[in-house]
MMTF fields as JSON, N, C-alpha, C and O atoms, coordinates in Angstrom:
{
  "mmtfVersion": "1.0.0",
  "mmtfProducer": "UNKNOWN",
  "numBonds": 515,
  "numAtoms": 516,
  "numGroups": 129,
  "numChains": 1,
  "numModels": 1,
  "chainsPerModel": [1],
  "groupsPerChain": [129],
  "chainIdList": ["A"],
  "bondAtomList": [4, 2, 8, 6, 12, 10, 16, 14, 20, 18, 24, 22, 28, 26, 32, 30, 36, 34, 40, 38, 44, 42, 48, 46, 52, 50, 56, 54, 60, 58, 64, 62, 68, 66, 72, 70, 76, 74, 80, 78, 84, 82, 88, 86, 92, 90, 96, 94, 100, 98, 104, 102, 108, 106, 112, 110, 116, 114, 120, 118, 124, 122, 128, 126, 132, 130, 136, 134, 140, 138, 144, 142, 148, 146, 152, 150, 156, 154, 160, 158, 164, 162, 168, 166, 172, 170, 176, 174, 180, 178, 184, 182, 188, 186, 192, 190, 196, 194, 200, 198, 204, 202, 208, 206, 212, 210, 216, 214, 220, 218, 224, 222, 228, 226, 232, 230, 236, 234, 240, 238, 244, 242, 248, 246, 252, 250, 256, 254, 260, 258, 264, 262, 268, 266, 272, 270, 276, 274, 280, 278, 284, 282, 288, 286, 292, 290, 296, 294, 300, 298, 304, 302, 308, 306, 312, 310, 316, 314, 320, 318, 324, 322, 328, 326, 332, 330, 336, 334, 340, 338, 344, 342, 348, 346, 352, 350, 356, 354, 360, 358, 364, 362, 368, 366, 372, 370, 376, 374, 380, 378, 384, 382, 388, 386, 392, 390, 396, 394, 400, 398, 404, 402, 408, 406, 412, 410, 416, 414, 420, 418, 424, 422, 428, 426, 432, 430, 436, 434, 440, 438, 444, 442, 448, 446, 452, 450, 456, 454, 460, 458, 464, 462, 468, 466, 472, 470, 476, 474, 480, 478, 484, 482, 488, 486, 492, 490, 496, 494, 500, 498, 504, 502, 508, 506, 512, 510],
  "bondOrderList": [1, 1, 1, 1, 1, 1, 1, 1, 1, 1, 1, 1, 1, 1, 1, 1, 1, 1, 1, 1, 1, 1, 1, 1, 1, 1, 1, 1, 1, 1, 1, 1, 1, 1, 1, 1, 1, 1, 1, 1, 1, 1, 1, 1, 1, 1, 1, 1, 1, 1, 1, 1, 1, 1, 1, 1, 1, 1, 1, 1, 1, 1, 1, 1, 1, 1, 1, 1, 1, 1, 1, 1, 1, 1, 1, 1, 1, 1, 1, 1, 1, 1, 1, 1, 1, 1, 1, 1, 1, 1, 1, 1, 1, 1, 1, 1, 1, 1, 1, 1, 1, 1, 1, 1, 1, 1, 1, 1, 1, 1, 1, 1, 1, 1, 1, 1, 1, 1, 1, 1, 1, 1, 1, 1, 1, 1, 1, 1],
  "groupList": [{"groupName": "MET", "atomNameList": ["N", "CA", "C", "O"], "elementList": ["N", "C", "C", "O"], "formalChargeList": [0, 0, 0, 0], "bondAtomList": [1, 0, 2, 1, 3, 2], "bondOrderList": [1, 1, 2], "singleLetterCode": "M", "chemCompType": "L-PEPTIDE LINKING"}, {"groupName": "GLU", "atomNameList": ["N", "CA", "C", "O"], "elementList": ["N", "C", "C", "O"], "formalChargeList": [0, 0, 0, 0], "bondAtomList": [1, 0, 2, 1, 3, 2], "bondOrderList": [1, 1, 2], "singleLetterCode": "E", "chemCompType": "L-PEPTIDE LINKING"}, {"groupName": "THR", "atomNameList": ["N", "CA", "C", "O"], "elementList": ["N", "C", "C", "O"], "formalChargeList": [0, 0, 0, 0], "bondAtomList": [1, 0, 2, 1, 3, 2], "bondOrderList": [1, 1, 2], "singleLetterCode": "T", "chemCompType": "L-PEPTIDE LINKING"}, {"groupName": "SER", "atomNameList": ["N", "CA", "C", "O"], "elementList": ["N", "C", "C", "O"], "formalChargeList": [0, 0, 0, 0], "bondAtomList": [1, 0, 2, 1, 3, 2], "bondOrderList": [1, 1, 2], "singleLetterCode": "S", "chemCompType": "L-PEPTIDE LINKING"}, {"groupName": "PRO", "atomNameList": ["N", "CA", "C", "O"], "elementList": ["N", "C", "C", "O"], "formalChargeList": [0, 0, 0, 0], "bondAtomList": [1, 0, 2, 1, 3, 2], "bondOrderList": [1, 1, 2], "singleLetterCode": "P", "chemCompType": "L-PEPTIDE LINKING"}, {"groupName": "ASP", "atomNameList": ["N", "CA", "C", "O"], "elementList": ["N", "C", "C", "O"], "formalChargeList": [0, 0, 0, 0], "bondAtomList": [1, 0, 2, 1, 3, 2], "bondOrderList": [1, 1, 2], "singleLetterCode": "D", "chemCompType": "L-PEPTIDE LINKING"}, {"groupName": "ALA", "atomNameList": ["N", "CA", "C", "O"], "elementList": ["N", "C", "C", "O"], "formalChargeList": [0, 0, 0, 0], "bondAtomList": [1, 0, 2, 1, 3, 2], "bondOrderList": [1, 1, 2], "singleLetterCode": "A", "chemCompType": "L-PEPTIDE LINKING"}, {"groupName": "ARG", "atomNameList": ["N", "CA", "C", "O"], "elementList": ["N", "C", "C", "O"], "formalChargeList": [0, 0, 0, 0], "bondAtomList": [1, 0, 2, 1, 3, 2], "bondOrderList": [1, 1, 2], "singleLetterCode": "R", "chemCompType": "L-PEPTIDE LINKING"}, {"groupName": "VAL", "atomNameList": ["N", "CA", "C", "O"], "elementList": ["N", "C", "C", "O"], "formalChargeList": [0, 0, 0, 0], "bondAtomList": [1, 0, 2, 1, 3, 2], "bondOrderList": [1, 1, 2], "singleLetterCode": "V", "chemCompType": "L-PEPTIDE LINKING"}, {"groupName": "LEU", "atomNameList": ["N", "CA", "C", "O"], "elementList": ["N", "C", "C", "O"], "formalChargeList": [0, 0, 0, 0], "bondAtomList": [1, 0, 2, 1, 3, 2], "bondOrderList": [1, 1, 2], "singleLetterCode": "L", "chemCompType": "L-PEPTIDE LINKING"}, {"groupName": "ILE", "atomNameList": ["N", "CA", "C", "O"], "elementList": ["N", "C", "C", "O"], "formalChargeList": [0, 0, 0, 0], "bondAtomList": [1, 0, 2, 1, 3, 2], "bondOrderList": [1, 1, 2], "singleLetterCode": "I", "chemCompType": "L-PEPTIDE LINKING"}, {"groupName": "PHE", "atomNameList": ["N", "CA", "C", "O"], "elementList": ["N", "C", "C", "O"], "formalChargeList": [0, 0, 0, 0], "bondAtomList": [1, 0, 2, 1, 3, 2], "bondOrderList": [1, 1, 2], "singleLetterCode": "F", "chemCompType": "L-PEPTIDE LINKING"}, {"groupName": "CYS", "atomNameList": ["N", "CA", "C", "O"], "elementList": ["N", "C", "C", "O"], "formalChargeList": [0, 0, 0, 0], "bondAtomList": [1, 0, 2, 1, 3, 2], "bondOrderList": [1, 1, 2], "singleLetterCode": "C", "chemCompType": "L-PEPTIDE LINKING"}, {"groupName": "GLY", "atomNameList": ["N", "CA", "C", "O"], "elementList": ["N", "C", "C", "O"], "formalChargeList": [0, 0, 0, 0], "bondAtomList": [1, 0, 2, 1, 3, 2], "bondOrderList": [1, 1, 2], "singleLetterCode": "G", "chemCompType": "PEPTIDE LINKING"}, {"groupName": "GLN", "atomNameList": ["N", "CA", "C", "O"], "elementList": ["N", "C", "C", "O"], "formalChargeList": [0, 0, 0, 0], "bondAtomList": [1, 0, 2, 1, 3, 2], "bondOrderList": [1, 1, 2], "singleLetterCode": "Q", "chemCompType": "L-PEPTIDE LINKING"}, {"groupName": "HIS", "atomNameList": ["N", "CA", "C", "O"], "elementList": ["N", "C", "C", "O"], "formalChargeList": [0, 0, 0, 0], "bondAtomList": [1, 0, 2, 1, 3, 2], "bondOrderList": [1, 1, 2], "singleLetterCode": "H", "chemCompType": "L-PEPTIDE LINKING"}, {"groupName": "TYR", "atomNameList": ["N", "CA", "C", "O"], "elementList": ["N", "C", "C", "O"], "formalChargeList": [0, 0, 0, 0], "bondAtomList": [1, 0, 2, 1, 3, 2], "bondOrderList": [1, 1, 2], "singleLetterCode": "Y", "chemCompType": "L-PEPTIDE LINKING"}, {"groupName": "LYS", "atomNameList": ["N", "CA", "C", "O"], "elementList": ["N", "C", "C", "O"], "formalChargeList": [0, 0, 0, 0], "bondAtomList": [1, 0, 2, 1, 3, 2], "bondOrderList": [1, 1, 2], "singleLetterCode": "K", "chemCompType": "L-PEPTIDE LINKING"}, {"groupName": "ASN", "atomNameList": ["N", "CA", "C", "O"], "elementList": ["N", "C", "C", "O"], "formalChargeList": [0, 0, 0, 0], "bondAtomList": [1, 0, 2, 1, 3, 2], "bondOrderList": [1, 1, 2], "singleLetterCode": "N", "chemCompType": "L-PEPTIDE LINKING"}],
  "groupTypeList": [0, 1, 2, 3, 4, 5, 3, 6, 7, 4, 3, 8, 9, 9, 8, 5, 5, 1, 0, 9, 10, 7, 7, 8, 11, 3, 7, 0, 10, 7, 12, 6, 8, 8, 1, 6, 8, 13, 2, 6, 1, 1, 6, 10, 14, 7, 9, 5, 1, 15, 2, 16, 5, 6, 10, 9, 12, 5, 9, 3, 9, 4, 13, 9, 4, 6, 15, 17, 11, 16, 1, 7, 9, 17, 18, 1, 13, 14, 13, 9, 15, 18, 7, 11, 6, 8, 8, 2, 13, 13, 6, 2, 3, 8, 1, 15, 1, 17, 11, 9, 6, 2, 3, 17, 8, 4, 8, 8, 0, 17, 4, 2, 2, 4, 5, 8, 9, 18, 18, 9, 8, 14, 2, 9, 10, 7, 3, 3, 6],
  "groupIdList": [1, 2, 3, 4, 5, 6, 7, 8, 9, 10, 11, 12, 13, 14, 15, 16, 17, 18, 19, 20, 21, 22, 23, 24, 25, 26, 27, 28, 29, 30, 31, 32, 33, 34, 35, 36, 37, 38, 39, 40, 41, 42, 43, 44, 45, 46, 47, 48, 49, 50, 51, 52, 53, 54, 55, 56, 57, 58, 59, 60, 61, 62, 63, 64, 65, 66, 67, 68, 69, 70, 71, 72, 73, 74, 75, 76, 77, 78, 79, 80, 81, 82, 83, 84, 85, 86, 87, 88, 89, 90, 91, 92, 93, 94, 95, 96, 97, 98, 99, 100, 101, 102, 103, 104, 105, 106, 107, 108, 109, 110, 111, 112, 113, 114, 115, 116, 117, 118, 119, 120, 121, 122, 123, 124, 125, 126, 127, 128, 129],
  "secStructList": [7, 7, 7, 7, 1, 1, 6, 6, 1, 7, 3, 3, 3, 3, 3, 7, 1, 7, 2, 2, 2, 2, 2, 2, 2, 2, 2, 2, 7, 7, 1, 1, 3, 3, 3, 3, 3, 1, 1, 2, 2, 2, 2, 2, 2, 2, 2, 2, 2, 1, 7, 7, 1, 3, 3, 3, 3, 3, 1, 1, 7, 1, 1, 1, 7, 2, 2, 2, 2, 2, 2, 2, 2, 2, 2, 6, 6, 1, 1, 4, 4, 4, 4, 3, 3, 3, 3, 3, 1, 7, 7, 7, 1, 2, 2, 2, 2, 2, 2, 2, 2, 2, 2, 7, 7, 7, 3, 3, 3, 1, 1, 7, 7, 2, 2, 2, 2, 2, 2, 2, 2, 2, 2, 2, 2, 2, 2, 6, 7],
  "xCoordList": [0.956, -0.039, 0.889, 1.939, 0.636, 1.454, 0.794, -0.221, 1.717, 1.315, 0.418, 0.215, -0.125, -0.959, -0.501, 0.697, -1.584, -0.986, 0.091, 1.088, -0.073, 1.096, 1.519, 0.88, 2.721, 2.719, 3.372, 3.567, 3.611, 4.227, 3.15, 3.401, 1.926, 0.606, -0.285, -0.293, -1.101, -2.053, -3.065, -3.107, -3.875, -4.817, -6.208, -6.297, -7.102, -8.513, -8.977, -8.699, -9.712, -10.667, -12.048, -12.567, -12.652, -13.971, -14.84, -14.502, -16.046, -16.947, -18.321, -18.859, -18.735, -20.279, -20.586, -19.746, -21.944, -22.395, -22.709, -23.002, -22.74, -23.01, -21.923, -21.09, -21.62, -20.547, -20.189, -19.01, -21.171, -21.398, -20.756, -19.9, -21.187, -20.59, -19.038, -18.297, -18.857, -17.18, -16.232, -15.122, -16.991, -16.03, -16.125, -15.097, -17.232, -17.241, -16.285, -15.229, -16.645, -15.799, -14.389, -13.491, -14.132, -12.45, -11.79, -10.689, -12.364, -12.308, -12.062, -11.085, -12.98, -13.097, -11.984, -11.463, -11.773, -10.661, -9.107, -8.548, -8.601, -7.325, -6.167, -5.014, -6.535, -5.483, -4.932, -4.178, -5.604, -5.182, -5.205, -5.745, -4.655, -5.03, -6.1, -6.172, -7.188, -8.326, -8.517, -8.339, -8.918, -9.17, -10.647, -11.033, -11.545, -12.855, -13.471, -13.249, -14.306, -15.103, -16.466, -16.933, -17.39, -19.035, -19.567, -20.73, -18.636, -19.253, -18.27, -17.056, -18.947, -17.956, -17.09, -15.925, -17.648, -16.904, -15.778, -14.713, -15.8, -14.472, -13.664, -12.542, -14.293, -13.442, -12.733, -11.644, -13.297, -12.345, -11.351, -10.252, -11.635, -10.601, -9.273, -8.153, -9.542, -8.611, -8.001, -6.841, -8.538, -7.804, -6.963, -6.004, -7.281, -6.302, -5.011, -3.969, -5.081, -3.982, -3.109, -2.084, -3.755, -3.142, -3.65, -4.547, -2.83, -3.195, -3.671, -2.988, -4.66, -5.409, -5.499, -6.043, -5.145, -5.185, -6.587, -6.908, -7.424, -9.18, -9.888, -9.602, -10.854, -12.148, -13.252, -13.686, -13.7, -15.14, -15.954, -15.544, -17.214, -18.416, -19.87, -20.413, -20.276, -21.765, -22.525, -22.214, -23.534, -24.412, -25.164, -25.262, -25.693, -26.697, -26.033, -26.144, -25.478, -24.719, -25.4, -26.232, -25.434, -26.08, -25.032, -23.849, -25.541, -24.81, -24.434, -25.249, -23.126, -22.864, -22.913, -22.076, -24.041, -24.117, -23.048, -22.174, -22.971, -21.944, -21.651, -20.571, -22.776, -22.67, -22.133, -21.589, -22.375, -21.661, -20.181, -19.401, -19.835, -18.728, -17.733, -16.643, -18.298, -17.602, -17.47, -16.365, -18.512, -18.254, -17.153, -16.58, -17.136, -15.785, -14.866, -14.082, -14.683, -13.474, -12.988, -11.788, -13.922, -13.714, -13.305, -12.319, -14.059, -13.59, -12.143, -11.351, -11.917, -10.708, -9.352, -8.209, -9.73, -8.753, -7.383, -6.289, -7.573, -6.48, -6.578, -5.808, -7.507, -7.835, -8.288, -8.272, -8.774, -9.179, -10.641, -10.967, -11.54, -12.906, -12.239, -13.085, -10.961, -10.865, -10.642, -10.646, -10.438, -10.329, -11.432, -11.32, -12.681, -13.771, -14.707, -14.775, -15.422, -16.241, -17.674, -17.468, -18.849, -19.824, -20.152, -20.223, -20.347, -20.668, -22.266, -22.287, -23.34, -24.603, -25.581, -25.417, -26.706, -27.625, -28.815, -29.733, -28.662, -29.314, -29.645, -29.682, -29.872, -30.161, -31.664, -32.664, -31.733, -32.752, -33.466, -34.526, -32.908, -33.736, -33.354, -32.413, -34.168, -33.779, -32.325, -31.453, -32.225, -30.889, -29.732, -28.685, -29.999, -28.893, -28.861, -27.838, -30.051, -30.07, -29.298, -28.396, -29.588, -28.846, -27.403, -26.653, -27.075, -25.496, -25.047, -24.304, -25.39, -24.874, -24.782, -23.697, -26.126, -26.091, -25.047, -24.421, -24.807, -24.085, -22.542, -21.645, -22.201, -20.98, -19.896, -18.693, -20.598, -20.061, -19.246, -18.575, -19.267, -18.411, -18.761, -19.9, -17.667, -18.1, -18.922, -18.801, -19.85, -20.832, -20.883, -21.045, -20.733, -21.107, -22.326, -22.467, -22.957, -24.113, -24.013, -23.516, -24.599, -24.595, -25.736, -26.77, -25.572, -24.402, -23.489, -23.801, -22.216, -21.257, -20.345, -20.599, -19.244, -18.308, -16.824, -16.529, -16.049, -14.699, -13.944, -13.232, -14.163, -13.631, -13.972, -13.139, -15.247, -16.013, -15.345, -14.911, -15.259, -14.51, -13.197, -12.813, -12.384, -10.806, -10.792, -9.922, -11.341, -11.526, -11.465, -10.754, -12.536, -12.927, -11.753, -11.175, -11.327, -10.019, -8.93, -8.024, -8.756, -7.533, -7.795, -6.955, -8.793, -9.043, -8.95, -8.416, -9.478, -9.387, -7.903, -7.554, -7.057, -5.572, -4.841, -4.004, -5.385, -4.297, -4.977, -4.179, -6.098, -6.44, -5.895, -5.827, -5.559, -4.86, -3.28, -2.55, -2.968, -1.346, -0.696, 0.524],
  "yCoordList": [-0.984, -0.064, 1.029, 0.899, 2.171, 3.509, 4.36, 4.127, 5.349, 6.395, 7.337, 7.209, 8.305, 9.281, 10.169, 10.405, 10.78, 11.354, 12.306, 12.365, 13.152, 14.051, 13.692, 13.967, 13.024, 12.393, 13.364, 13.031, 14.48, 15.578, 16.046, 16.466, 15.914, 16.58, 15.364, 14.492, 15.271, 14.37, 14.434, 15.373, 13.305, 13.118, 12.538, 11.66, 12.988, 12.603, 12.279, 12.939, 11.189, 10.48, 11.045, 10.776, 11.772, 12.382, 11.629, 11.541, 10.965, 10.076, 10.845, 10.85, 11.455, 11.855, 11.855, 12.114, 11.537, 11.433, 12.713, 12.814, 13.733, 15.101, 15.837, 16.166, 16.191, 16.677, 18.139, 18.429, 19.018, 20.15, 20.031, 20.833, 19.051, 18.929, 18.582, 18.845, 17.836, 17.353, 18.424, 18.558, 19.357, 20.447, 21.54, 22.17, 21.787, 22.857, 22.19, 22.739, 20.94, 20.503, 20.413, 20.733, 19.982, 19.881, 21.218, 21.185, 22.519, 23.528, 24.053, 24.736, 23.682, 23.874, 23.516, 24.117, 22.073, 21.455, 21.896, 21.708, 22.475, 23.305, 22.437, 22.6, 21.47, 21.237, 19.563, 18.769, 19.472, 18.028, 18.261, 19.275, 17.38, 17.207, 16.28, 15.253, 16.816, 16.025, 15.419, 16.052, 14.057, 13.278, 13.08, 12.588, 13.43, 13.247, 12.4, 12.65, 11.326, 10.51, 10.325, 10.571, 9.903, 9.852, 8.415, 8.182, 7.623, 6.406, 5.529, 5.73, 4.513, 3.858, 2.836, 2.583, 2.329, 1.442, 2.292, 1.687, 3.495, 4.341, 4.158, 3.652, 4.61, 4.949, 3.688, 3.85, 2.306, 1.002, 0.991, 0.515, 1.539, 1.348, 2.173, 1.664, 3.398, 4.381, 3.808, 4.147, 3.089, 2.675, 1.427, 1.017, 0.927, 0.043, 0.683, 0.031, 1.757, 2.347, 3.568, 4.139, 3.725, 5.11, 4.615, 3.79, 5.338, 5.281, 6.653, 7.633, 6.778, 7.834, 8.351, 7.551, 9.325, 9.59, 9.664, 9.299, 10.254, 10.32, 9.824, 9.829, 9.409, 9.161, 9.876, 9.676, 10.857, 11.55, 10.803, 10.463, 10.538, 9.617, 10.382, 10.644, 10.621, 10.721, 9.514, 8.33, 10.022, 8.607, 8.082, 6.855, 8.636, 8.079, 8.043, 8.932, 7.185, 6.76, 5.998, 5.327, 5.781, 4.88, 3.76, 3.986, 2.465, 1.238, 0.928, 0.576, 1.131, 0.451, 1.668, 2.57, 1.632, 2.522, 2.825, 1.965, 3.778, 4.219, 2.989, 2.521, 2.703, 1.808, 0.324, -0.448, 0.057, -1.25, -1.089, -1.918, -0.026, 0.658, 0.475, -0.099, 1.005, 1.118, -0.234, -0.699, -0.957, -2.333, -3.423, -4.437, -2.957, -3.377, -3.194, -4.101, -1.931, -1.256, -1.874, -2.083, -2.171, -2.629, -4.223, -4.621, -5.012, -6.315, -6.493, -7.312, -5.769, -5.833, -5.511, -5.55, -5.19, -5.187, -4.441, -4.897, -3.314, -2.526, -0.98, -0.046, -0.981, 0.034, 1.173, 2.226, 1.285, 2.55, 2.731, 3.917, 1.882, 2.308, 3.272, 4.108, 3.596, 4.372, 5.939, 6.976, 5.675, 7.221, 7.708, 8.574, 6.982, 7.186, 8.272, 8.286, 9.175, 9.983, 10.025, 10.041, 10.037, 10.637, 12.102, 12.787, 12.65, 13.961, 14.024, 13.711, 14.293, 14.044, 15.256, 16.259, 14.84, 16.105, 15.134, 15.731, 14.23, 13.555, 12.001, 11.551, 11.291, 9.953, 9.623, 9.845, 9.19, 8.952, 7.697, 7.524, 6.726, 5.462, 4.876, 5.232, 4.013, 3.336, 2.706, 2.759, 2.125, 1.516, 2.359, 1.991, 3.661, 4.794, 5.279, 5.742, 5.152, 5.645, 4.673, 5.067, 3.343, 2.199, 2.268, 2.168, 2.478, 2.536, 3.502, 3.149, 4.59, 6.125, 5.541, 5.386, 5.179, 4.961, 3.798, 3.936, 2.683, 1.526, 1.887, 1.649, 2.313, 2.724, 3.491, 3.238, 4.53, 5.64, 6.488, 7.423, 6.228, 6.991, 8.625, 8.983, 9.518, 10.835, 11.279, 10.891, 12.271, 12.914, 14.2, 14.671, 15.047, 16.379, 16.375, 15.713, 17.174, 17.458, 18.602, 19.672, 18.309, 19.33, 20.268, 19.847, 21.566, 22.327, 22.416, 22.363, 22.573, 22.946, 24.025, 24.751, 24.239, 25.187, 24.821, 23.684, 25.402, 24.759, 24.526, 23.543, 25.48, 25.203, 23.587, 22.82, 23.353, 21.977, 20.858, 19.873, 21.046, 20.13, 19.902, 18.793, 21.024, 20.956, 20.367, 19.501, 20.52, 20.265, 18.49, 17.687, 18.278, 16.665, 16.017, 15.119, 16.42, 15.86, 15.923, 15.145, 16.846, 16.74, 15.747, 14.922, 15.852, 14.686, 13.241, 12.398, 12.977, 11.747, 11.464, 10.294, 12.24, 12.334, 11.807, 10.904, 12.682, 12.478, 10.796, 9.94, 10.535, 9.45, 8.104, 6.97, 8.424, 7.342, 7.321, 6.61, 8.372, 8.344, 7.469, 7.321],
  "zCoordList": [0.003, -0.022, -0.039, 0.59, -0.715, -1.047, 0.277, 0.932, 0.376, 1.347, 0.59, -0.617, 1.344, 0.773, -0.23, -0.379, -1.074, -2.357, -2.041, -2.761, -0.872, -0.347, 1.126, 2.142, 1.047, 2.256, 3.466, 4.634, 2.926, 3.814, 4.834, 5.963, 4.282, 5.195, 5.363, 4.495, 6.548, 6.611, 5.385, 4.59, 5.343, 4.277, 4.714, 5.573, 4.181, 4.515, 3.104, 2.103, 3.154, 2.064, 2.357, 3.441, 1.515, 1.759, 0.968, -0.213, 1.358, 0.506, 0.885, 1.992, -0.22, -0.418, -1.657, -2.519, -1.956, -3.603, -3.981, -5.172, -3.326, -3.671, -4.365, -3.521, -5.436, -5.918, -5.388, -5.188, -5.173, -4.566, -3.113, -2.74, -2.361, -1.119, -0.818, 0.129, -2.105, -1.986, -2.182, -1.667, -3.216, -3.699, -2.511, -2.259, -1.808, -0.615, 0.283, 0.596, 0.739, 2.106, 1.672, 2.452, 0.434, 0.093, 0.344, 0.893, -0.015, 0.144, 1.671, 1.982, 2.492, 3.918, 4.895, 5.834, 4.221, 5.049, 4.684, 3.604, 5.754, 5.436, 5.953, 5.555, 6.891, 7.722, 7.172, 7.735, 5.969, 5.48, 3.904, 3.461, 3.108, 1.775, 1.729, 2.404, 0.642, 0.754, -0.825, -1.865, -0.692, -1.812, -1.627, -0.567, -2.594, -2.481, -3.775, -4.96, -3.236, -3.969, -3.897, -2.785, -4.892, -4.593, -4.068, -3.739, -4.056, -3.536, -2.464, -2.436, -1.569, -0.758, -1.624, -1.314, -2.597, -3.581, -4.216, -4.34, -4.617, -5.044, -3.844, -3.874, -2.699, -1.615, -1.091, -0.54, -1.218, -1.142, -2.047, -1.762, -3.292, -4.435, -3.951, -3.912, -3.621, -3.027, -1.75, -1.514, -0.997, 0.255, -0.285, 0.369, -1.301, -1.718, -2.222, -2.3, -2.507, -3.202, -2.353, -2.723, -1.302, -0.6, 0.689, 0.859, 1.722, 3.23, 3.684, 3.385, 4.301, 4.7, 6.198, 6.959, 6.657, 8.118, 8.742, 9.873, 7.706, 8.178, 6.995, 5.798, 7.639, 6.45, 7.107, 8.242, 6.117, 6.193, 5.236, 4.126, 5.736, 5.064, 5.216, 6.288, 4.159, 4.217, 4.712, 4.59, 5.269, 6.092, 4.916, 4.941, 3.944, 2.888, 1.576, 0.732, 1.473, 0.014, -0.894, -0.283, -2.123, -3.016, -3.024, -2.771, -3.343, -3.494, -1.871, -1.018, -1.69, -0.321, 0.684, 0.636, 1.68, 2.471, 3.476, 3.588, 4.145, 5.355, 6.458, 6.819, 6.786, 7.993, 7.566, 8.355, 6.198, 5.465, 5.399, 5.868, 4.819, 4.654, 5.982, 6.009, 6.859, 8.352, 8.604, 8.883, 8.536, 9.163, 8.251, 8.651, 7.286, 6.129, 6.68, 6.957, 7.013, 7.473, 8.769, 8.949, 9.682, 10.899, 10.877, 11.498, 10.187, 9.814, 9.278, 9.743, 8.405, 7.976, 8.808, 8.351, 10.112, 11.113, 10.855, 11.191, 10.256, 10.041, 10.756, 10.535, 11.487, 12.539, 11.741, 12.377, 10.272, 9.563, 10.171, 10.232, 10.608, 11.597, 12.414, 12.732, 12.98, 14.131, 13.685, 14.348, 12.25, 11.773, 10.935, 10.067, 11.315, 10.45, 11.154, 12.383, 10.387, 10.965, 9.816, 8.602, 10.29, 9.626, 9.397, 10.416, 8.318, 8.151, 7.544, 6.354, 7.995, 7.425, 7.672, 8.366, 6.851, 7.058, 8.273, 8.836, 8.402, 9.51, 9.146, 8.001, 10.314, 9.868, 9.256, 9.939, 8.197, 7.312, 7.446, 6.844, 8.267, 8.668, 10.051, 10.761, 10.265, 11.827, 11.69, 12.558, 10.498, 10.361, 10.542, 11.076, 10.011, 10.072, 11.507, 12.012, 12.168, 13.722, 14.471, 15.21, 14.341, 14.984, 14.99, 15.961, 13.609, 13.181, 14.126, 15.041, 14.012, 14.869, 16.282, 16.843, 16.915, 18.34, 18.695, 19.746, 17.923, 18.563, 17.962, 18.772, 16.93, 16.627, 17.213, 17.266, 17.662, 18.538, 17.544, 17.982, 16.312, 15.327, 15.641, 15.941, 15.532, 15.607, 14.315, 13.153, 14.908, 13.572, 13.754, 14.88, 12.524, 12.433, 11.287, 10.259, 11.777, 10.973, 10.1, 10.451, 8.702, 7.712, 7.987, 8.505, 7.645, 7.354, 8.691, 9.881, 8.024, 8.976, 8.682, 7.721, 9.435, 9.293, 9.061, 9.429, 8.64, 8.561, 9.939, 10.143, 10.811, 11.991, 12.565, 13.049, 12.387, 12.949, 12.244, 12.842, 10.794, 9.809, 10.2, 10.571, 10.132, 10.635, 12.045, 12.131, 12.955, 14.473, 14.345, 14.949, 13.285, 13.463, 12.836, 13.449, 11.592, 10.942, 11.64, 11.344, 12.712, 13.614, 14.742, 15.102, 15.185, 16.165, 15.757, 16.477, 14.594, 13.943, 13.49, 13.647, 13.007, 12.899, 14.1, 14.092, 15.418, 16.579, 16.965, 17.346, 16.86, 17.581, 16.667, 17.141, 15.404, 14.874, 14.772, 14.081, 15.72, 15.56, 16.762, 16.828]
}
């Protein structure tokens, strides 16, 4: 596995199906290099190629939903689930609510601010060090 695209700085994998959110959040996060993808499947491909210091994931994704993506990371045993946080507009199903309650992953509600996002990323990076 290679290191992050710019190994001199921390890196974040941002997973959100909305292109506008990917663009805005990529600009808002100043404390790390951001690579943004639209699906969990794309994220899995990137994780095969690079190491990321943090993963920010929308809760409602097409295809593989966030909770199944998280479980996959947890089951792989590399500790990536400890670098995982959800950025969401809200739990949209009972399954989402159960995931958020049982996984204890950090959650940031949309809309958010640059300070909140950067603090979240820094917290995830510190917890994985």
